[in-house]
Structure formats: structure tokens, C-alpha cells
C-alpha positions in Angstrom: 108.8 21.8 130.3 110.4 22.8 127.2 113.8 21.4 128.2 113.8 18.0 129.4 116.8 18.7 131.4 115.2 21.1 133.6 112.7 18.7 134.9 115.4 15.9 135.5 117.2 18.6 137.5 115.4 21.5 139.0 112.0 19.9 139.7 113.8 17.8 142.3 115.3 20.6 143.9 113.8 22.8 147.0 112.3 26.0 146.4 111.8 25.4 142.7 108.0 25.7 141.3 106.5 24.9 137.7 104.3 27.8 136.5 101.6 26.7 134.8 102.6 29.3 131.9 104.5 27.8 129.3 108.4 28.3 129.4 108.2 30.2 133.0 109.9 28.6 135.8 110.2 30.0 139.2 113.5 29.4 141.0 114.6 30.4 144.7 118.0 31.5 144.7 118.9 29.8 148.1 122.2 27.9 147.1 120.2 24.5 146.0 120.6 26.0 142.2 124.4 26.6 141.4 125.0 30.0 140.3 126.5 28.7 137.0 123.0 27.4 136.0 121.6 30.1 136.9 123.4 32.2 135.0 122.9 30.0 132.2 119.3 30.4 132.5 119.0 33.8 132.6 121.1 34.0 129.7 119.0 31.6 127.8 115.6 33.2 128.8 117.3 36.7 127.7 117.8 35.5 124.3 114.4 34.2 124.0 112.8 37.3 124.8 115.5 39.5 122.4 114.4 37.1 119.6 111.1 37.9 120.1 111.4 41.1 118.7 112.0 42.4 115.1 115.7 42.6 114.1 115.3 46.5 114.1 114.2 46.4 117.9 116.8 44.2 119.0 119.4 46.3 117.7 117.8 49.1 119.8 117.8 47.3 122.8 121.4 45.9 122.7 122.4 49.5 121.8 121.1 50.7 124.8 121.9 47.9 127.2 125.3 46.4 128.3 124.1 43.1 127.9 125.1 41.4 124.6 125.1 37.9 123.1 
């Protein structure tokens, strides 16, 4: 995984699997992983995807969503 702390913390939890795709994780929201950690992971994932677009497209996306960074 890209982040060592994910291997250390998440891979030992029930319901967490590592997909063969790079930077792809599956988490079963069954209470084993804290809500705060899930939110942090979602925020980081959103930022990674958003930053893969051009600056112009990023602005368009941010203007049409209620999500902001």
C-alpha cells in the first residue's frame, strides 16, 4: 500500500481487504475501523481523485458539489 500506516493498522482488522489495484482498499464498515479514520481516508481519496483533473476541471467540480477541500 502507498501508506505504511494502512498496512499496520487496517490489514489486521476484520473485513478489510487489499485489492490488487494500486491505491485501492476495501473496508467493511462494521465498527472495526473508527468513523474518524474512515472520514480521513475518504477525504484523502477525494483529494487524490480531484487533483488528478486539470485545474479548470477541479474548479468546475468544486463549484457543482458541496464538498470542498
